[in-house]
C-alpha positions in Angstrom: 10.7 19.5 -3.7 7.2 19.2 -5.0 4.2 16.6 -4.1 1.7 15.8 -6.3 -0.9 15.4 -2.9 -1.3 14.8 1.0 -3.9 11.8 1.7 -4.4 12.8 5.7 -6.4 9.6 5.7 -5.0 6.9 3.6 -6.0 3.2 4.5 -4.4 1.7 1.7 -0.8 2.0 1.7 0.3 0.8 5.0 -1.7 -0.5 8.1 -4.2 1.3 10.0 -5.7 5.0 9.0 -2.5 6.3 7.6 -0.7 10.4 6.6 0.0 10.0 3.0 2.6 12.0 1.1 3.1 11.6 -2.7 6.1 13.1 -4.1 6.4 14.0 -6.9 9.2 12.6 -9.8 9.6 9.6 -11.3 11.3 8.2 -14.4 10.9 4.6 -13.9 7.5 5.2 -16.1 5.6 1.8 -15.1 2.9 0.4 -17.8 -0.5 1.0 -15.8 0.7 3.2 -12.9 -2.1 4.8 -11.2 -0.2 8.1 -10.0 1.1 8.9 -13.8 1.0 12.3 -13.3 3.4 12.4 -10.7 6.0 11.2 -13.2 6.9 14.9 -13.7 9.6 16.3 -11.6 8.1 19.9 -11.7 3.8 18.0 -11.1 1.7 19.6 -8.0 2.7 21.9 -5.3 5.8 23.1 -3.7 6.2 21.4 -0.7 6.8 24.4 2.3 7.6 24.4 5.6 3.2 25.1 5.9 2.8 21.9 4.4 5.1 19.7 7.1 3.8 21.3 10.2 0.1 20.4 8.4 1.6 16.8 7.8 2.3 16.9 11.6 -0.4 17.8 12.4 -2.3 15.0 10.6 -0.3 12.8 12.3 -1.2 13.8 15.4 -4.7 12.1 16.0 -3.7 8.6 18.0 -6.3 6.3 15.2 -3.3 7.6 13.1 -0.3 4.4 13.0 2.1 6.2 10.4 3.2 8.3 8.2 4.0 6.8 3.9 5.7 8.2 1.3 4.9 7.4 -2.3 5.2 8.9 -5.7 6.3 9.7 -7.7 9.5 8.1 -6.5 10.6 9.2 -2.9 14.5 7.2 -4.0 14.6 8.9 -7.1 17.7 10.0 -8.3 17.2 13.3 -9.1 15.1 13.7 -5.9 18.9 13.1 -4.2 21.4 13.7 -6.6 23.5 15.7 -4.8 24.8 16.3 -1.0 22.2 19.3 -0.9 19.8 17.7 -2.3 15.9 18.2 -2.0 15.7 15.0 -0.2 18.3 15.3 1.8 17.4 19.7 2.6 13.5 17.9 3.0 12.7 14.7 3.6 15.8 13.5 6.1 14.9 16.5 8.8 11.5 16.3 7.9 11.5 12.5 8.9 13.5 12.7 11.8 10.5 15.3 13.0 8.1 12.8 13.0 10.5 10.0 15.0 11.2 12.4 17.3 7.8 14.1 17.7 6.0 10.3 17.0 8.1 7.4 18.3 5.3 5.0 18.4 4.6 5.7 14.8 6.1 3.5 11.9 6.9 5.1 8.4 7.1 3.1 5.2 7.9 4.2 1.9 7.3 3.2 -1.0 10.1 2.8 -4.2 10.1 1.1 -7.5 13.9 0.3 -7.1 15.2 -2.8 -5.6 16.3 -2.8 -1.8 19.3 -5.4 -2.1 19.9 -4.5 -5.2 19.8 -0.5 -5.6 19.1 1.0 -2.1 21.7 -1.1 -0.7 24.4 -0.7 -3.5 23.8 3.2 -3.0 24.2 3.5 0.8 27.8 1.1 0.4 29.1 3.6 -1.8 28.1 5.9 0.9 25.7 8.2 -1.2 24.5 10.4 1.5 20.9 10.9 1.1 20.3 6.4 1.0 22.6 6.6 4.2 21.4 9.1 6.5 17.0 8.4 5.0 16.9 4.3 4.9 17.6 4.2 9.4 14.5 6.5 9.0 12.5 4.0 8.0 10.4 1.2 9.2 9.6 0.0 6.2 9.9 -0.6 2.2 7.8 -1.8 -0.5 10.1 -2.7 -2.9 10.3 -2.8 -6.8 8.2 -1.7 -10.0 4.9 -2.0 -10.7 4.3 -3.8 -13.3 1.6 -4.2 -14.5 1.1 -8.2 -16.2 2.0 -9.5 -12.4 -0.5 -7.4 -11.3 -2.8 -8.8 -8.6 -5.3 -6.6 -6.4 -5.4 -9.2 -3.2 -2.4 -7.9 -2.4 -2.1 -6.2 0.6 -0.3 -3.0 0.2 1.2 -3.3 -3.0 0.5 -3.9 -6.5 2.3 -6.6 -8.2 3.5 -9.8 -7.1 7.0 -8.7 -7.4 7.0 -6.0 -4.2 8.1 -7.0 -1.6 6.9 -5.3 1.5 10.9 -5.4 4.0 11.9 -5.0 7.3 14.0 -2.1 6.9 16.0 -1.8 10.4 16.7 -5.9 10.3 17.3 -5.4 6.0 20.4 -3.3 7.2 21.6 -5.1 9.8 21.6 -8.3 8.0 22.6 -6.7 4.4 19.3 -8.1 2.5 16.0 -7.1 2.4 13.8 -9.1 4.7 10.0 -9.6 4.1 7.7 -7.9 7.0 4.8 -10.4 7.8 1.6 -8.6 7.0 
């Protein structure tokens, strides 16, 4: 898996100061995307053990509220395609380490996929990566960026169609449940 960048003090992609990992690869190709260079699955640098240690260290300070995953597209089928996909081999074990080491910090994930229509369906169909990945997340911001619905006044999202969801409640209720922010 490649990643485009790591931001160690990000205040735009979730509450408080966060560490953000921008993964490479996206097939949504949203018009007006702020990160279109990350559409290429080969863009950026290879994710390594050193990359993981760098992020884990960046999460250590008390003022860091959590981790945000963006892209590219973290939920991209090409990134998680097979049972032994890169996401399962890389992101799932990494997120487990984050949860174990920093249980008080939240994990946010931005995806162009729709929670109810796509992610829950993939989980119900037995996708092993989604089934293991979703319970590790606290918040998902779902939905493609739609330039015609862009709104700069929105907190933590770019267009009015995107939703900020409480993942644990959404999994329990089997539908996207909005998080009050």
